[in-house]
C-alpha positions in Angstrom: -31.3 21.2 -20.0 -30.6 18.0 -21.9 -28.0 15.8 -20.1 -26.1 12.9 -21.5 -25.0 10.9 -18.5 -22.2 8.4 -19.1 -22.2 5.5 -16.7 -25.0 3.5 -15.0 -23.0 2.4 -11.9 -23.8 3.3 -8.3 -22.9 6.9 -8.6 -24.4 7.3 -12.1 -27.7 5.8 -10.9 -27.9 8.3 -8.0 -27.0 11.3 -10.3 -29.7 10.1 -12.7 -32.3 9.9 -10.0 -31.5 13.4 -8.6 -31.4 15.2 -11.9 -34.5 13.6 -13.3 -36.4 13.9 -10.1 -36.0 17.7 -9.8 -37.8 18.3 -13.1 -35.3 20.7 -14.7 -33.3 18.2 -16.7 -34.0 15.6 -19.4 -31.5 12.8 -18.7 -30.3 10.1 -21.1 -28.1 7.5 -19.4 -25.6 5.8 -21.7 -23.9 2.5 -20.7 -22.9 -0.8 -22.2 -24.6 -2.8 -19.5 -28.1 -3.5 -20.7 -29.2 -4.9 -17.4 -28.2 -1.8 -15.5 -30.0 0.4 -18.0 -33.2 -1.7 -17.7 -33.2 -1.5 -13.9 -32.8 2.3 -14.1 -35.5 2.7 -16.7 -37.9 0.6 -14.6 -37.1 2.6 -11.5 -37.3 6.1 -13.1 -39.9 6.2 -15.9 -39.0 9.7 -17.1 -35.4 8.6 -17.7 -34.1 7.8 -21.2 -31.5 5.2 -21.8 -29.1 4.3 -24.6 -26.7 1.4 -24.9 -23.2 2.8 -25.6 -19.7 1.6 -24.9 -17.9 4.5 -23.4 -14.6 3.2 -24.8 -15.8 3.4 -28.4 -14.6 6.9 -29.4 -16.2 6.6 -32.9 -19.7 6.0 -31.4 -19.4 8.5 -28.5 -19.4 11.8 -30.3 -22.5 11.1 -32.5 -24.4 9.9 -29.3 -23.6 13.2 -27.5 -24.6 15.5 -30.3 -27.8 17.4 -29.5 -27.3 17.4 -25.7 -26.4 20.5 -23.7 -24.2 18.8 -21.1 -22.2 15.6 -20.7 -22.0 14.3 -17.1 -19.3 11.6 -16.9 -19.6 9.0 -14.2 -17.3 6.4 -15.9 -14.0 5.2 -14.4 -11.2 7.8 -14.2 -9.2 6.4 -17.1 -12.0 7.3 -19.5 -12.2 10.9 -18.4 -9.9 12.4 -21.1 -11.6 10.6 -24.0 -15.1 11.6 -22.7 -14.1 15.2 -22.4 -12.7 15.2 -25.9 -15.9 13.8 -27.2 -18.0 16.4 -25.3 -15.9 19.2 -26.8 -16.2 17.7 -30.3 -20.0 17.4 -29.8 -20.3 21.0 -28.6 -21.4 20.0 -25.1 -20.5 21.3 -21.7 -18.7 18.7 -19.5 -18.7 17.7 -15.9 -17.0 14.7 -14.2 -15.9 13.1 -11.0 -12.3 12.2 -11.8 -9.6 12.4 -9.1 -6.8 11.6 -11.6 -4.3 14.5 -11.9 -3.1 13.6 -15.4 -6.7 13.5 -16.7 -7.5 16.8 -15.2 -4.5 18.4 -16.8 -5.6 17.1 -20.2 -9.1 18.4 -19.7 -7.7 21.8 -18.8 -5.8 21.8 -22.0 -8.9 20.8 -23.9 -10.7 23.8 -22.3 -8.3 26.3 -23.8 -10.3 28.1 -26.5 -13.3 25.8 -26.1 -16.7 27.3 -26.8 -18.1 25.2 -23.9 -17.4 24.8 -20.2 -15.4 21.9 -18.8 -15.5 21.3 -15.0 -13.8 18.1 -13.8 -13.4 16.8 -10.2 -17.0 17.6 -9.1 -17.4 14.9 -6.4 -16.4 14.8 -2.8 -12.5 14.9 -2.9 -11.6 16.4 -5.2 -14.7 18.6 -5.3 -16.6 19.7 -2.2 -13.6 19.6 0.1 -11.8 22.1 -2.2 -14.7 24.4 -2.1 -14.6 24.3 1.7 -10.9 24.8 2.0 -10.9 27.8 -0.4 -13.7 29.4 1.5 -12.0 29.0 4.9 -8.7 30.4 3.4 -10.6 33.5 2.2 -11.4 34.4 5.7 -7.8 35.3 6.7 -5.6 38.3 6.1 -2.7 35.9 6.0 -3.2 32.2 5.5 -0.7 29.9 7.2 -1.9 26.3 7.1 -4.8 24.5 5.3 -5.3 20.8 6.0 -8.0 18.7 4.3 -9.0 15.3 5.6 -11.7 13.1 4.0 -12.7 9.5 4.5 -15.4 7.2 3.2 -15.5 4.5 5.8 -17.6 1.5 6.8 -19.7 2.1 9.9 -19.0 -1.5 11.0 -15.4 -2.5 10.0 -14.8 -6.3 10.5 -11.7 -7.3 8.6 -8.0 -6.7 9.0 -8.0 -3.8 6.5 -10.8 -2.2 8.7 -12.3 -1.2 5.4 -15.1 -2.1 3.0 -15.5 -1.2 -0.6 -17.6 2.0 -0.7 -16.7 3.4 -4.1 -14.7 2.6 -7.2 -11.9 0.1 -6.8 -10.1 1.7 -9.8 -10.2 5.1 -8.1 -9.1 3.7 -4.7 -6.0 2.0 -6.1 -5.2 5.0 -8.3 -5.1 7.4 -5.3 -2.9 5.0 -3.3 -0.3 4.7 -6.1 0.4 8.2 -7.5 2.4 11.2 -6.2 0.5 13.7 -4.1 0.6 17.4 -4.6 1.1 19.7 -1.6 2.5 23.0 -0.5 5.3 23.1 2.1 7.0 26.2 3.4 5.2 28.1 0.6 6.6 25.9 -2.2 4.7 23.3 -4.3 6.1 19.8 -3.7 5.1 16.2 -4.4 4.7 13.7 -1.6 4.7 9.9 -1.6 1.3 8.2 -1.2 0.7 6.4 2.1 3.3 8.6 3.8 2.6 11.4 6.3 0.8 9.2 8.8 -1.1 11.0 11.5 -3.7 10.1 14.1 -6.6 12.1 15.4 -10.0 11.5 17.1 -13.4 12.9 16.2 -16.6 12.4 18.3 -14.7 9.8 20.3 -13.6 7.6 17.3 -9.9 7.2 16.5 -8.7 7.6 12.9 -5.5 7.7 10.9 -4.8 9.8 7.9 -2.1 9.6 5.2 -1.2 11.1 1.8 -3.3 10.1 -1.2 -3.3 11.5 -4.7 -5.8 13.8 -6.3 -7.9 15.2 -3.4 -6.5 18.7 -3.6 -7.8 19.3 -7.1 -6.4 22.6 -8.4 -6.0 24.2 -5.0 -2.2 24.1 -5.1 -2.2 26.4 -8.0 -5.0 28.6 -6.7 -3.4 29.1 -3.3 0.2 29.3 -4.6 2.0 32.2 -2.9 -0.8 32.7 -0.4 -0.4 29.7 2.0 2.5 28.2 3.9 1.2 24.7 4.2 -1.5 22.9 2.2 -2.1 19.1 2.1 -4.7 16.5 1.6 -5.0 13.1 3.4 -7.4 10.2 3.3 -8.9 9.1 6.6 -9.1 5.5 7.6 -9.4 3.4 10.8 -6.0 2.8 12.5 -4.1 -0.1 10.9 -5.4 0.3 7.4 -2.3 2.1 6.0 0.0 -0.6 7.3 -1.9 -3.3 5.5 -2.0 -1.4 2.3 1.8 -0.8 2.5 2.2 -4.6 2.8 0.1 -5.1 -0.4 1.5 -2.3 -2.4 5.2 -2.2 -1.4 6.2 -5.5 0.3 4.2 -7.6 -2.1 5.0 -5.2 -4.9 1.4 -5.0 -6.1 2.0 -1.3 -6.9 3.6 -2.7 -10.1 0.6 -4.9 -10.8 -2.5 -2.9 -10.0 -4.9 -5.1 -11.9 -4.0 -8.0 -9.6 -4.6 -5.8 -6.6 -8.0 -4.7 -7.9 -9.0 -8.3 -8.5 -7.9 -9.3 -5.0 -9.9 -6.4 -3.4 -13.0 -7.1 -5.4 -12.8 -10.8 -4.5 -12.0 -10.5 -0.8 -13.3 -7.2 0.5 -17.1 -6.9 0.5 -18.9 -3.8 -0.5 -21.2 -2.1 2.0 -24.1 0.3 1.9 -23.6 1.1 5.6 -20.9 3.7 5.4 -20.1 7.2 6.7 -18.4 10.1 4.9 -16.1 12.2 7.1 -15.0 15.7 6.0 -12.6 17.6 8.3 -10.9 20.8 7.0 -8.9 23.2 9.1 -7.4 26.5 8.2 -5.2 28.8 10.4 -3.7 32.2 9.9 -3.8 35.9 10.9 -7.0 37.8 11.1 -6.8 41.4 12.4 -3.3 40.6 13.8 -4.5 37.6 15.8 -3.6 34.0 15.1 -6.9 32.2 14.5 -8.2 28.8 13.3 -11.4 27.8 11.5 -12.7 24.3 11.2 -15.3 22.7 9.0 -16.4 19.2 10.1 -19.2 16.9 8.8 -20.2 13.3 9.1 -22.8 12.1 6.6 -24.3 8.7 7.0 -26.0 6.3 4.5 -29.7 6.7 3.9 -31.3 3.4 4.9 -34.9 4.7 5.2 -35.5 5.4 1.5 -37.2 2.9 -0.8 -33.9 2.9 -2.7 -31.2 2.9 0.0 -28.2 5.1 -0.7 -24.7 4.8 0.7 -23.0 7.9 2.1 -20.5 8.0 -0.7 -23.3 7.8 -3.3 -25.1 10.7 -1.6 -22.1 13.0 -1.2 -20.5 12.3 -4.6 -23.7 12.6 -6.6 -24.7 15.7 -4.6 -21.4 17.4 -5.4 -21.7 16.8 -9.2 -25.4 17.7 -9.3 -24.9 20.9 -7.4 -22.2 21.9 -9.8 -24.4 21.3 -12.8 -27.3 23.1 -11.1 -25.3 26.1 -10.3 -24.0 26.2 -13.8 -27.6 26.1 -15.2 -28.5 29.0 -12.9 -25.7 31.1 -14.3 -23.5 31.1 -11.2 -20.5 29.7 -13.0 -18.6 30.7 -16.1 -20.1 29.6 -19.4 -17.0 28.5 -21.1 -13.4 27.3 -20.5 -12.0 25.4 -17.5 -13.9 25.7 -14.2 -12.1 25.0 -10.9 -14.0 23.7 -7.9 -12.9 26.6 -5.8 -14.8 29.0 -8.2 -17.9 27.7 -6.5 -18.9 29.8 -3.5 -19.5 27.6 -0.4 -22.7 29.5 0.6 -24.1 29.0 -2.9 -23.2 25.3 -2.8 -24.8 24.7 0.7 -27.9 26.6 -0.3 -28.3 24.5 -3.5 -31.0 21.8 -3.4 -28.4 19.1 -4.1 -25.5 20.6 -2.1 -27.7 21.0 0.9 -26.9 17.5 1.9 -23.6 18.8 3.3 -25.5 21.2 5.5 -28.2 18.9 6.7 -26.8 15.4 6.3 -30.0 14.4 4.5 -30.1 13.4 0.8 -32.1 15.6 -1.7 -35.1 13.4 -2.0 -35.6 13.6 1.8 -35.7 17.4 1.6 -38.6 17.7 -0.7 
């Protein structure tokens, strides 16, 4: 399968390495950063590269023609344009976006399309939705589904108790937009940063609060079947209070570009992170009230020649598993594909998705 991979950032680099390394894909990475492309080409000799500005709609479609599939690892605000270009070029399309508006636009593009479009293929949205749907299927009557996900530094040292582990654009986006949920069986919208709760796992204290996009399309899929459904981001205690100061008291919600600049300038990135996935579902099974829990902690891979952060591992694994299952014929060949159409056993048995079962990245499993 010929893959056009848009974006040579941290996640794009990991996707490129995984897909090229397995031998079943010919990957061409497209990015406007010549230095990033050169580093990737030196590291992965079988990889093809092409300089391309993802914001240049006129150049994008011709560059995609001749490929089977477009994998978009660009910032969320380029998702809709990238999907339109993929459809115009006759390519299948996969991305990582958490943006609700972009996903709705991609779904509209998929209506009547001759190719398949599958957004939200990362961690949250993505894998967490696959887990939640699988757990919900195990009940005769589903009551509550709660999804909690965090990408956290292992060694927090600042007042935010946070380090940059993924896209600043995506981080600010999920803190600023309304959050979909189901309450008392009805779809509702919740405010971001609200719904604060505390819990502990393996002796570590955490907080969780509403953020946008993590549910993917689950609200629609489980409508009329679940009493309560919600998604919250997990952080260390105190983080939410600091973000409310920045976003609300200092009114940076109205000036997100300034907030992004401040975060990039003052909050260091880290490769020493942990991804936490905690999903619970409760309901009736054979007349008894039961609960099922799926919990994982996945740590960064510091032993590899090319160290990988936990968010790189988990996000890239989610997208690569989706592409791989599609290639194997386990997903529809055209139209809009929801994450919950992936069977959890298929995902965990996949060579890329197996990281969520073992905690080890794909290259360590060979």
